[in-house]
VEXKELO-302124 format. One line per field, with one value per residue (C-alpha): residue number from 1; residue in one letter; chain; x, y, z. Coordinates in nm, 3 decimals. Each point is the difference from the previous one (the first is absolute). Layout:
! residues N
num	[NUM/...]
residu	[a/...]
chaine	[A/...]
X	[X/...]
Y	[Y/...]
Z	[Z/...]
***
This chain:
! residues 256
num	[1/2/3/4/5/6/7/8/9/10/11/12/13/14/15/16/17/18/19/20/21/22/23/24/25/26/27/28/29/30/31/32/33/34/35/36/37/38/39/40/41/42/43/44/45/46/47/48/49/50/51/52/53/54/55/56/57/58/59/60/61/62/63/64/65/66/67/68/69/70/71/72/73/74/75/76/77/78/79/80/81/82/83/84/85/86/87/88/89/90/91/92/93/94/95/96/97/98/99/100/101/102/103/104/105/106/107/108/109/110/111/112/113/114/115/116/117/118/119/120/121/122/123/124/125/126/127/128/129/130/131/132/133/134/135/136/137/138/139/140/141/142/143/144/145/146/147/148/149/150/151/152/153/154/155/156/157/158/159/160/161/162/163/164/165/166/167/168/169/170/171/172/173/174/175/176/177/178/179/180/181/182/183/184/185/186/187/188/189/190/191/192/193/194/195/196/197/198/199/200/201/202/203/204/205/206/207/208/209/210/211/212/213/214/215/216/217/218/219/220/221/222/223/224/225/226/227/228/229/230/231/232/233/234/235/236/237/238/239/240/241/242/243/244/245/246/247/248/249/250/251/252/253/254/255/256]
residu	[x/x/x/x/x/x/x/x/x/x/x/x/x/x/x/x/x/x/x/x/x/x/x/x/x/x/x/x/x/x/x/x/x/x/x/x/x/x/x/x/x/x/x/x/x/x/x/x/x/x/x/x/x/x/x/x/x/x/x/x/x/x/x/x/x/x/x/x/x/x/x/x/x/x/x/x/x/x/x/x/x/x/x/x/x/x/x/x/x/x/x/x/x/x/x/x/x/x/x/x/x/x/x/x/x/x/x/x/x/x/x/x/x/x/x/x/x/x/x/x/x/x/x/x/x/x/x/x/x/x/x/x/x/x/x/x/x/x/x/x/x/x/x/x/x/x/x/x/x/x/x/x/x/x/x/x/x/x/x/x/x/x/x/x/x/x/x/x/x/x/x/x/x/x/x/x/x/x/x/x/x/x/x/x/x/x/x/x/x/x/x/x/x/x/x/x/x/x/x/x/x/x/x/x/x/x/x/x/x/x/x/x/x/x/x/x/x/x/x/x/x/x/x/x/x/x/x/x/x/x/x/x/x/x/x/x/x/x/x/x/x/x/x/x/x/x/x/x/x/x/x/x/x/x/x/x]
chaine	[A/A/A/A/A/A/A/A/A/A/A/A/A/A/A/A/A/A/A/A/A/A/A/A/A/A/A/A/A/A/A/A/A/A/A/A/A/A/A/A/A/A/A/A/A/A/A/A/A/A/A/A/A/A/A/A/A/A/A/A/A/A/A/A/A/A/A/A/A/A/A/A/A/A/A/A/A/A/A/A/A/A/A/A/A/A/A/A/A/A/A/A/A/A/A/A/A/A/A/A/A/A/A/A/A/A/A/A/A/A/A/A/A/A/A/A/A/A/A/A/A/A/A/A/A/A/A/A/A/A/A/A/A/A/A/A/A/A/A/A/A/A/A/A/A/A/A/A/A/A/A/A/A/A/A/A/A/A/A/A/A/A/A/A/A/A/A/A/A/A/A/A/A/A/A/A/A/A/A/A/A/A/A/A/A/A/A/A/A/A/A/A/A/A/A/A/A/A/A/A/A/A/A/A/A/A/A/A/A/A/A/A/A/A/A/A/A/A/A/A/A/A/A/A/A/A/A/A/A/A/A/A/A/A/A/A/A/A/A/A/A/A/A/A/A/A/A/A/A/A/A/A/A/A/A/A]
X	[-4.132/0.358/0.250/0.360/0.232/0.372/0.166/0.274/0.193/0.208/0.247/-0.235/-0.303/-0.209/-0.282/-0.249/0.002/-0.300/-0.015/-0.346/0.091/-0.006/-0.270/-0.317/0.047/-0.262/0.107/-0.191/0.180/-0.100/0.156/0.324/0.018/-0.041/0.270/0.234/-0.021/0.343/-0.141/-0.310/0.060/0.291/0.134/0.124/0.047/-0.182/-0.186/0.096/-0.249/0.118/-0.285/-0.037/0.057/-0.297/0.171/0.179/0.335/0.049/0.115/-0.183/-0.209/0.169/-0.226/0.118/-0.192/0.127/-0.031/-0.317/-0.166/0.009/0.119/0.287/0.157/0.362/0.270/0.361/0.132/-0.313/0.073/0.339/-0.161/-0.266/0.268/0.178/-0.326/-0.134/0.342/0.059/-0.353/0.051/-0.301/0.225/0.344/0.045/0.310/-0.200/-0.350/-0.266/-0.260/-0.311/-0.050/-0.276/0.212/0.113/0.272/0.338/0.285/0.184/0.336/0.192/0.375/0.276/0.107/-0.338/-0.114/-0.326/-0.001/-0.329/-0.075/-0.215/-0.080/0.051/-0.092/-0.306/0.069/-0.363/-0.146/-0.346/0.118/0.035/-0.264/0.093/-0.270/0.159/0.168/0.156/0.306/0.260/0.349/0.196/0.104/-0.364/0.046/-0.294/-0.020/-0.239/-0.180/0.105/0.118/0.358/0.318/-0.006/-0.247/0.161/-0.099/0.047/-0.304/0.080/-0.216/0.155/-0.342/-0.073/0.025/0.310/0.085/0.378/0.185/0.378/0.130/0.339/-0.026/-0.265/0.093/-0.134/-0.328/-0.338/-0.098/-0.331/-0.121/0.091/-0.115/-0.343/-0.031/0.071/-0.233/-0.286/0.019/-0.305/0.235/0.058/-0.348/0.144/0.265/0.371/0.324/0.234/0.376/0.291/0.332/0.349/0.253/0.328/0.177/-0.088/-0.024/-0.148/-0.305/-0.167/-0.379/-0.291/-0.359/-0.330/-0.236/-0.372/-0.196/0.311/0.201/0.380/0.148/0.357/0.024/-0.213/0.092/-0.226/0.106/0.364/-0.078/-0.198/0.279/0.265/-0.221/-0.067/0.364/0.099/-0.243/0.179/0.331/0.137/0.059/0.165/-0.196/0.101/-0.074/0.022/-0.300/0.056/-0.319/-0.035/-0.036/0.293/0.111/-0.172/0.175/-0.199/0.081/-0.174]
Y	[1.467/-0.087/-0.052/-0.112/0.207/0.063/0.331/-0.035/0.223/-0.032/0.291/0.213/-0.082/-0.120/-0.251/-0.164/-0.369/-0.215/-0.378/-0.079/-0.367/-0.068/0.249/0.146/0.355/0.224/0.363/0.285/0.279/0.246/-0.228/-0.031/0.377/0.043/-0.259/0.180/0.329/0.062/0.205/-0.193/-0.343/-0.232/0.190/-0.150/0.060/-0.320/-0.286/-0.346/-0.283/-0.361/-0.229/-0.366/-0.048/0.049/-0.191/-0.337/0.125/0.252/-0.045/0.310/0.292/0.338/0.304/0.359/0.296/0.359/0.224/0.153/-0.343/-0.061/-0.337/0.007/-0.253/-0.037/0.104/-0.117/0.092/-0.153/-0.323/-0.020/0.040/-0.252/-0.265/0.069/-0.018/-0.328/-0.162/0.121/-0.096/-0.345/0.042/-0.153/-0.162/0.053/0.192/0.139/0.119/0.059/0.260/0.114/0.375/0.205/0.002/-0.364/-0.220/0.115/-0.202/0.083/-0.163/0.004/-0.004/-0.161/0.352/0.060/0.232/-0.022/-0.001/0.080/-0.092/0.301/-0.118/0.204/0.368/0.064/0.261/0.057/0.328/-0.156/-0.233/0.286/0.102/0.321/0.182/0.241/0.048/-0.328/0.170/-0.149/-0.068/-0.323/0.118/0.036/0.374/0.238/0.376/0.080/0.331/0.106/0.344/-0.112/-0.021/-0.376/-0.112/-0.305/-0.328/-0.362/-0.223/-0.344/-0.263/-0.239/-0.147/0.344/0.332/0.220/0.332/0.054/0.329/0.037/0.300/0.161/-0.037/-0.168/0.232/0.312/-0.144/0.094/-0.365/0.049/0.291/-0.159/-0.344/0.132/0.196/-0.310/-0.219/0.246/-0.007/-0.158/-0.206/-0.226/-0.114/-0.243/0.250/-0.079/-0.032/0.283/-0.064/0.242/-0.145/0.146/-0.186/-0.021/-0.243/-0.290/-0.224/0.233/0.224/0.197/-0.023/0.166/-0.118/0.166/-0.294/0.010/-0.035/0.029/0.310/-0.006/-0.314/-0.076/-0.272/-0.155/-0.334/0.014/0.365/-0.107/-0.260/0.250/0.258/-0.245/-0.124/0.352/0.110/-0.323/0.084/0.335/-0.195/0.179/-0.305/-0.342/-0.313/-0.011/0.317/0.115/0.216/0.239/0.102/0.206/-0.326/-0.190/-0.182/-0.254/-0.213/-0.022/-0.210/0.020]
Z	[2.226/0.092/-0.285/0.037/-0.218/-0.052/-0.084/-0.261/-0.239/-0.315/-0.023/0.210/-0.216/0.294/0.020/0.227/-0.092/0.089/-0.015/-0.136/-0.039/0.375/0.099/-0.146/-0.128/-0.160/0.000/-0.165/-0.182/0.275/0.265/-0.198/-0.033/0.377/0.069/-0.239/0.190/0.150/0.290/0.107/-0.158/-0.066/-0.300/-0.327/-0.371/-0.095/0.166/-0.128/0.025/-0.025/-0.104/-0.100/-0.374/-0.231/-0.282/0.004/-0.132/0.283/0.359/0.127/-0.112/0.053/0.039/0.051/0.137/0.000/0.305/-0.147/0.011/-0.373/-0.132/-0.251/-0.230/0.107/0.246/-0.040/0.345/0.147/-0.189/0.167/0.342/-0.100/-0.071/0.328/0.196/-0.140/0.044/0.356/0.102/-0.159/-0.230/-0.265/-0.022/-0.374/-0.112/-0.295/0.081/-0.266/0.091/-0.182/-0.032/-0.161/-0.317/-0.003/0.147/0.132/0.150/0.323/0.072/0.327/-0.068/0.205/0.108/0.162/-0.277/-0.192/-0.379/-0.171/-0.360/-0.086/-0.351/-0.316/-0.007/-0.213/-0.267/-0.094/0.136/-0.008/0.277/0.249/-0.115/-0.185/-0.193/-0.240/-0.337/-0.117/-0.149/0.234/-0.130/0.056/0.346/0.107/0.059/0.013/0.062/0.285/0.040/0.350/0.127/0.059/-0.208/0.033/-0.271/-0.166/0.166/-0.093/0.049/0.138/0.169/0.251/0.074/0.144/-0.191/-0.005/-0.162/0.010/-0.050/-0.050/0.197/0.065/0.377/0.216/0.286/-0.173/-0.134/0.149/0.029/0.178/-0.214/-0.334/0.114/0.097/-0.325/-0.208/0.205/-0.047/-0.381/-0.167/-0.216/0.305/0.106/0.256/0.110/-0.036/0.197/-0.095/0.004/-0.031/-0.115/0.014/-0.215/0.195/-0.232/-0.227/0.306/0.261/0.033/0.275/0.033/0.176/-0.048/0.082/0.034/-0.066/0.320/0.218/-0.095/-0.016/0.157/0.103/-0.264/-0.274/-0.152/-0.305/-0.044/-0.007/-0.267/-0.207/0.031/-0.119/-0.283/-0.126/0.020/-0.177/-0.280/-0.024/-0.021/0.306/0.225/-0.006/0.091/0.369/0.195/0.359/0.090/0.289/0.182/0.316/0.193/-0.152/-0.314/-0.224/-0.261/-0.324/-0.304/-0.339]
***
């Protein structure tokens, strides 16, 4: 089976993008995992599949698979690459593209500056949406104390169509991202696992962010993680509405 694909990245968050509108594609999870291997395959954080729309109010279906082969609900950096791909390949000429994800519709807009703006929708402040199975005593900032063997125990639970647990830290440089991320993901309170973000507040308009993604490990950038981080810090009244998010791969501009 021969499949045409394109390698893309958004701030170092890298993807294999496959046009399943113009060609037949039927990949198993085991095949995706092999392709994701950075030594023996192509290597990527996520595989993005562009399919014909399954609903009349969408231009395309947008499916995302992590490097372990598991399908997930959303990917913000992937959405930016998605918009660039379908425009460059002339699959659409629309300046605003509506795509259907596992969690509903999102809009992608190409700006005059060549940037891509993604309407990610409103953050969901219901822990059941992650899902989170645990004590319901969350305060207005959606904060919960997690039982892990690290000093960092306070996490905000936010869904951006995919689940995020966000922790405010003094410095993202000194945090054991992989160790803490794995510990949180292994908790029974997160039956579908969770993306774990670590946020350093630089000012009311700037944060630094590292994210340990489920099924992928730490990535150079995470669009939904940036949105969840800003939403949580806004609930804590530590940020203004327009924020620059510095990741290891570059900066994202988030507004909420």
